[in-house]
C-alpha positions in Angstrom: 1.9 11.3 -23.1 4.1 12.2 -20.1 1.0 13.0 -18.1 -0.5 9.6 -18.9 2.7 7.9 -17.9 2.8 9.8 -14.6 -0.9 9.0 -14.0 -0.2 5.3 -14.5 2.8 5.5 -12.2 0.7 7.2 -9.5 -2.0 4.7 -9.8 0.5 1.8 -9.7 1.9 3.2 -6.4 -1.5 3.6 -4.9 -2.7 0.2 -6.0 0.5 -1.5 -4.7 0.1 0.3 -1.4 -3.4 -0.9 -0.9 -3.4 -4.2 -2.7 0.2 -5.4 -2.6 1.7 -7.8 -0.1 1.0 -5.5 2.9 -2.3 -4.2 1.5 -4.6 -5.4 4.2 -2.4 -3.9 6.9 -2.1 -0.7 4.9 -5.9 -0.5 4.4 -6.5 -1.0 8.1 -4.1 1.7 9.2 -4.8 4.2 6.4 -5.8 7.6 7.8 -7.6 10.2 5.8 -4.5 12.5 5.8 -2.4 9.6 4.4 -4.8 9.1 1.6 -4.8 12.8 0.8 -1.0 12.9 0.9 -0.9 10.0 -1.6 -3.4 11.8 -3.8 -1.2 14.9 -3.7 1.8 12.8 -4.8 -0.3 11.3 -7.6 -1.4 14.8 -8.7 2.2 16.0 -8.8 3.3 12.9 -10.7 0.6 13.7 -13.3 2.0 17.2 -13.7 5.6 16.1 -14.0 7.0 16.2 -17.5 9.4 13.3 -16.8 9.2 10.7 -14.1 12.5 9.3 -12.8 13.5 8.0 -9.4 15.0 11.3 -8.3 11.9 13.2 -9.5 9.6 10.7 -7.8 11.5 11.0 -4.5 11.6 14.8 -4.7 7.8 14.9 -5.2 7.3 12.7 -2.2 9.7 14.9 -0.1 7.9 18.1 -1.3 4.5 16.7 -0.3 5.7 15.3 3.0 7.2 18.8 3.9 3.8 20.3 3.2 2.1 17.8 5.5 4.7 18.2 8.2 3.7 21.8 8.6 0.3 20.7 9.8 0.2 20.4 13.5 -2.2 17.4 13.7 0.1 14.9 12.0 3.2 13.5 13.7 6.5 13.8 11.8 7.1 10.1 12.5 3.9 9.1 10.7 4.7 11.4 7.7 8.2 10.0 7.5 7.0 6.5 7.6 4.5 7.1 4.8 7.1 8.9 2.7 9.6 6.1 3.2 7.0 3.5 2.2 6.0 5.4 -0.9 9.7 5.7 -1.9 10.1 1.9 -1.6 7.6 1.5 -4.5 9.8 3.1 -7.1 10.5 -0.2 -8.8 6.8 -0.9 -9.2 6.2 2.6 -10.5 9.2 2.4 -12.9 7.7 -0.7 -14.5 4.5 1.3 -15.3 6.6 4.3 -16.6 8.8 2.0 -18.7 5.8 0.2 -20.2 4.2 3.5 -21.1 7.5 4.7 -22.8 7.7 1.4 -24.7 4.2 1.8 -26.0 4.9 5.3 -27.1 8.0 4.2 -29.0 6.1 1.4 -30.7 3.4 3.8 -31.8 0.6 2.3 -29.7 
């Protein structure tokens, strides 16, 4: 169940990034490394036993550190993407809360 909740949270973050208020701008400027980085965040969210704001931020920081070691991506771009992903916690927390509520009600 936790994996499913984390998957929903990851999908919510990705969907919000591409289809939210700034979606067109984000789609236009998305680079392949950014998409891969978001995918890595989603993968780690899926593996997380519990998803909370500190856990979510730690996952983003861990993935960002991995990408910072690559010489082809500027630290500024990585930091901007990490900051943007962290802003979406409220959207993700709604998906996580909804999943927890459905588990409690037995659905």
